[in-house]
C-alpha positions, 0 to 999 in steps of 0.5 A, a space after each residue: 701969147 705968140 700967135 705962131 706957136 699958140 703959146 705952147 712952143 709949137 702949134 700953128 708952126 708944127 701944123 704948117 710944117 706937117 702940111 708942107 711935109 705932107 704935100 712934099 710926100 704926096 708929090 713924091 708918091 705921085 711921081 713914083 706911082 704910089 698911093 698919094 693919100 697914104 704917103 700924104 697922111 704918113 708925111 703929115 703924121 711924121 711931124 707930130 710923131 717927132 713933136 711927141 718924141 721931143 716932148 718926151 725927151 728929158 730937159 737939158 740942164 741949165 747952167 
């Protein structure tokens, strides 16, 4: 089993990307004077919404 993806094709890598994106969104929200907690949460969840969309897409035909 691949330790980075936890054998699922995503996993730890997706969690890491989500955390990084949440920190970026939180930092931008702080600079603009907006609620950093909500922006951080939305930044974290955006990654997992994208993963759900990728899972639901039809698979490509292999040639």
